[in-house]
C-alpha positions, 0 to 999 in steps of 0.5 A: 489496522487492516492491511490492504491486499490485491490478487495477482494472477500467474500462468505457469507451466504444468510441470513447474506448478508440480514442483511448487505444489510439492515444495508447499506440501513439504512445508505443510503449506497451501500453494498460495501461502507458499508462493507468498512466502517465496515473494516475501523472502525475495523482497525482505531486503528491499528498502521501502521508498521514502521521498522528501516532501517539496518545499511547497508541500512543507510550506502548505502544511505549515500554513495549514497548521497555523490556520488550524491553531488560529481556529480559522479553518472552515468546516466542510460537510459535503465536499461535492457541494463545496466544489460546485459552489466555488 
């Protein structure tokens, strides 16, 4: 499984960048890897948010599963055409 990534641009004073580069070099890391490590260490104690499904979503899911087991689902080959023809 491939993890999705994003880029973040951060503007730092030259002196702070120098401090970061020195620390990164001390650990044998590139600047990006060192900053990523700092962020990972900072957020490691944060719980990933988990949300309960609404009663409506649970009901819709159960109805869809029943339709699947009954064989009453309709195969859609082209979603755009399906919605155009509703």
